[in-house]
ZALUMGU-292190 format. One record per residue (C-alpha): residue in one letter; y, z, x. Coordinates in steps of 0.2 Angstrom, whole numbers, plus 5000, padded with zeros to 4 digits. Each point is the difference from the previous one (the first is absolute). Layout:
AYZX;...
END
This chain:
X498248035143;X499550034982;X500250195003;X501749975006;X500549894985;X499250134989;X500950155008;X501749904999;X499749964982;X499650184996;X501650065009;X501049874990;X499350054984;X500350185003;X501849965005;X500249904984;X499350154989;X501150125010;X501649894998;X499650004981;X500050195000;X501650005010;X500949894987;X499350114986;X500750165008;X501749925003;X500149944982;X499650174994;X501350085012;X501349884994;X499750044982;X500050195004;X501749995009;X500849974983;X500050194999;X500050055018;X500550184997;X498550024988;X498749905010;X500450035018;X498350085004;X499049864991;X501149875009;X499650085017;X498150004996;X500149814997;X500949985016;X498750105009;X498749894993;X500949855007;X500150075017;X498150044999;X499649824995;X501149945014;X499050105013;X498449924993;X500549835005;X500750045017;X498649905009;X500849844995;X501550015011;X500849844993;X500050064983;X500550185005;X501549925008;X500549914984;X499850164991;X501350095011;X501349984988;X499050084986;X499650155011;X501950025004;X500449994982;X498750144996;X500850115013;X501749974994;X499550044982;X499150165005;X501650065008;X500949964985;X498850114989;X500350165009;X501650054990;X499249964983;X498450095005;X501050165004;X501049984984;X498549994990;X499250155007;X501650104998;X500149944982;X498250044996;X500050175008;X501650054990;X499449934984;X498350085001;X500750175005;X501249994984;X498649944988;X498750135006;X501350144999;X500349964982;X498250034997;X500150175010;X499149935016;X500750005018;X499549865012;X499850035018;X499849895015;X500749835005;X499549824995;X498749925001;X499250174996;X500650134988;X499250164993;X500250064982;X499150174999;X498249975005;X500149814999;X500549885013;X500849834996;X499749875013;X501249854998;X499349835004;X501849935000;X499449825005;X498950004985;X501150084987;X498750134997;X499850195002;X498350095003;X499850174992;X499050125010;X499450174997;X500550115015;X500549925017;X499149844996;X498350094996;X499549924984;X500849844993;X500450034981;X500849844996;X501449875002;X501749964992;X501249865002;X501650035010;X501050034984;X500850174999;X499750044982;X498149945001;X499750105016;X500850164993;X499049994984;X498449965009;X500250165011;X500450114985;X498549934991;X498950035015;X500550195000;X499850004981;X498249935002;X499650135013;X500750144989;X499149954985;X498449995009;X500250175007;X499450174994;X500850094986;X499550175004;X499850075018;X498650124995;X499049864992;X500249895016;X499650145011;X498450024990;X499549825002;X500450015019;X498950155002;X498649934989;X500049845011;X499950105016;X498650124993;X499049854995;X500149925017;X499550175008;X498450014989;X499649825004;X500150035019;X499250175000;X501650085006;X500850174996;X501750014992;X501350005013;X499349865011;X501049845004;X499749844990;X500749835003;X501549974989;X499549834995;X498350064995;X500950134990;X501149864992;X498449914994;X499450164992;X501650034991;X500149824994;X498250024993;X500450174991;X501549924992;X498949874991;X499950034981;X498550014988;X500249814996;X499849955018;X498550125004;X499149944984;X500549815003;X500649975017;X501049844997;X501649965009;X501150024984;X499450184999;X500450045019;X501550125004;X500749945016;X500550145013;X500449945017;X500750065017;X501849984995;X499850104984;X499150145009;X501250015014;X501550004987;X499150144990;X499750115015;X501849975005;X500650064982;X498850155000;X500950165003;X498650124997;X498650005012;X498950154994;X498649994988;X499250164996;X499550095016;X500249835010;X501449915008;X500149815003;X500249965018;X500249835009;X499549965018;X501249885010;X499249845006;X499849975018;X500849855008;X498449905000;X499750044981;X501749934995;X499449835006;X498949974986;X500350024981;X498250074998;X500450155010;X501750064994;X501250024986;X501950005002;X500950134989;X501950024999;X500750165006;X501849994993;X501049894988;X500749905015;X498349915002;X499550105016;X498150045000;X498450045009;X498349925001;X498650114995;X498149985003;X499150144991;X500250134987;X499250174996;X500350154989;X500250165009;X499550164992;X501250155000;X501549934988;X500950144992;X500149924983;
END
């Protein structure tokens, strides 16, 4: 009998906690409805959470019956939100298109995902946030609040940071790429022209980019960061592929290799953000320049 009492008390306590959460989400929804056009997605998120909590206490039939009115209210309010949600999406799409065009950029796609060049914007409308991804959600670069000015400025800054960290002269960058490749070939006892993992190549490039300060005193403040996204972006920007008698070649990753980041690197192939996963790299002899 004690177990029965204990189980019942546990259910009651759980229900009490859940009811408190339901009240909290209803209060938040009521407050957000003061500007329903702006907050439609956030209101919907609160109502969804109310529904979830109602489902958690369905074992108590009597209590569930008493909460029928709440459930009906939630369903009614959710229907009411459809029009404001569509209005908000239409407004955001038009406003962002206008703002990005002013900066010389074109957006593509439909909410909740838009593309601005090689970046993807994932709109978390219920949270009032936007995730900024490199490529088709390949690498998460950051977040921004769902405020058009802040979002546009953050995207522009992301491109500025990528450009500032990129190479200044193609010839110098190609030299670095070839030296990193040659170093790996020597270490592995391979001849020039053999394939090597593109990620191993990235590690070697990052090492060769370190300055004298880091090599003589390898502290964090002396380290020059160079990661996957930057190499991908630099290779996308690189127009020349020949270095001396060698030509840079990339080998496409297999379907299996695309499943793990350690086995591939995604690189854009055009300004719209389309791209390909590559697994290995080699320099082929026989270039004309």
